[in-house]
Each structure stands twice: as structure tokens, then as C-alpha cells.
C-alpha positions as CSV (number, residue, x, y, z in Angstrom):
1,M,78.8,73.5,88.4
2,S,80.0,74.8,91.7
3,S,82.3,77.8,92.3
4,C,85.6,77.7,94.1
5,L,88.1,80.5,94.9
6,Y,91.7,80.0,95.6
7,V,93.6,83.0,96.9
8,M,97.3,83.7,96.6
9,R,99.5,86.7,97.6
10,H,102.0,87.9,94.9
11,G,105.6,86.9,95.2
12,I,108.4,88.9,96.7
13,A,108.9,92.2,94.9
14,V,111.6,94.8,94.6
15,D,111.2,98.0,96.5
16,V,110.4,101.4,95.1
17,G,113.8,102.8,94.1
18,E,115.3,99.5,93.1
19,K,115.9,98.6,89.5
20,G,114.5,101.9,88.3
21,V,111.1,101.4,89.9
22,T,109.5,104.8,90.8
23,C,106.0,103.8,91.9
24,D,104.4,101.0,93.9
25,R,102.2,99.9,90.9
26,D,105.4,99.1,88.9
27,R,107.2,97.0,91.5
28,M,108.2,93.7,89.7
29,L,109.1,90.4,91.3
30,S,112.6,90.1,92.5
31,D,114.8,87.2,91.4
32,E,114.1,85.5,94.7
33,G,110.3,86.2,94.2
34,R,110.3,84.6,90.7
35,Q,112.2,81.6,92.0
36,K,109.9,81.1,95.0
37,T,106.8,81.7,92.9
38,R,107.8,79.0,90.5
39,S,108.4,76.6,93.4
40,V,104.9,77.4,94.8
41,A,103.4,77.1,91.3
42,R,104.8,73.6,91.0
43,G,103.2,72.6,94.3
44,L,99.9,74.1,93.2
45,K,100.1,72.0,90.0
46,N,100.2,68.9,92.1
47,I,97.2,70.0,94.1
48,L,95.1,71.9,91.5
49,D,96.0,70.2,88.3
50,G,93.1,70.8,85.9
51,K,90.9,72.5,88.4
52,I,91.6,76.2,87.7
53,S,89.4,77.7,85.0
54,R,90.8,81.2,85.2
55,I,93.4,83.3,87.0
56,V,92.4,86.8,88.0
57,C,94.9,89.3,89.5
58,S,95.6,92.8,90.5
59,P,96.9,94.8,87.6
60,Y,100.0,95.7,89.6
61,Q,103.2,94.4,88.0
62,R,104.1,92.0,90.9
63,A,100.7,90.3,90.9
64,L,100.5,90.1,87.2
65,E,104.0,88.4,87.0
66,T,103.0,86.0,89.8
67,A,99.8,85.1,88.0
68,E,101.6,84.5,84.7
69,I,104.2,82.3,86.3
70,V,101.5,80.2,88.0
71,A,99.5,80.0,84.7
72,E,102.6,78.9,82.8
73,C,103.2,76.1,85.3
74,L,99.5,75.0,85.7
75,D,98.5,75.2,82.0
76,P,99.7,77.8,79.5
77,G,96.2,77.9,78.1
78,I,94.7,79.4,81.3
79,A,93.7,83.0,80.9
80,V,95.2,85.6,83.2
81,E,92.9,88.5,83.7
82,P,94.0,91.7,85.5
83,V,91.1,93.2,87.4
84,D,91.1,96.7,88.8
85,E,89.0,95.7,91.8
86,F,92.0,93.7,93.2
87,S,94.5,96.6,93.1
88,C,96.1,97.8,96.3
89,G,93.8,99.8,98.5
90,E,90.5,98.7,96.9
91,E,87.5,98.1,99.1
92,V,86.5,94.6,99.9
93,Q,82.9,95.4,98.9
94,A,84.0,96.2,95.4
95,Q,85.9,92.9,95.3
96,L,83.0,90.9,96.6
97,H,80.7,92.6,94.1
98,W,83.0,91.7,91.2
99,L,83.3,88.1,92.4
100,R,79.5,87.7,92.7
101,K,79.1,88.6,89.1
102,Q,81.4,85.8,87.9
103,P,80.1,82.6,86.4
104,A,80.3,79.4,88.4
105,E,83.9,78.3,87.9
106,T,87.1,77.7,89.8
107,L,89.2,80.9,90.1
108,L,92.7,81.6,91.4
109,L,93.0,85.2,92.6
110,V,96.5,86.7,93.0
111,G,96.5,89.9,95.0
112,H,97.9,91.9,97.9
113,M,97.9,92.0,101.6
114,P,96.1,93.2,103.7
115,E,93.4,93.3,101.0
116,L,93.4,89.5,100.7
117,A,93.0,89.0,104.4
118,C,90.1,91.4,104.5
119,L,88.5,89.6,101.5
120,T,88.9,86.1,103.0
121,S,87.6,87.2,106.4
122,S,84.4,88.8,104.9
């Protein structure tokens, strides 16, 4: 079985100070972010239907919500796994190390910029 990695940035999130959010980690998707994420998820379903084994994401609220919306649209049975290595500010080497330890499967990774750009250019 071959491996494949799809990469997705989290949806639009509220800013610190909005809706009672006091730290970056707790920033949730905005209403617009949830709506646009659902739209993207429907498009992904047309492209990736049945191909995703697992969804991994940053444990930050906005990435977790994005991953859950995508999982719900693709297949509610797909596991969503928060992974600390994909948090904001984590080193690309730690992310690559985590990815190399995974079994051969098709993953969707939901994370943050600029970390995703660094990961995909490595």
C-alpha cells in the first residue's frame, strides 16, 4: 500500500479578544470559517471520496474544528487525531519525524501557516 499526504490549512478563525477567546490556542472558527470549511469539505468529498484513511490535525481549536467538519463531510467514521507536532511553532523536523513513523496510508493533515509551507517545501 502506498502513502499519500493531503495538506489543508485550518478555516478562518476569530481573533484573540473576540467571543471570549484569551489565547491563540483557543481561537475557534468564525461563522464564515465554518461555512467556507463546509464548502471546501464538499469539494474534497468529490475529489477524495473514500481515499482518506485518517485525518490528523493540530490540537489548536481552529484546526480541530476544521478537521471535524471535513471528517463529517467525507465520512463520519474517519478518525480525527490531534497531534502535538502540528501545533503552531513546531519545528518541521519534528513533523517529518512523526510522519515517517506512520503506517502506509492516506492522511489529511489540517494545520497552520507558515508551518504547512515549511513542511511541504521540505
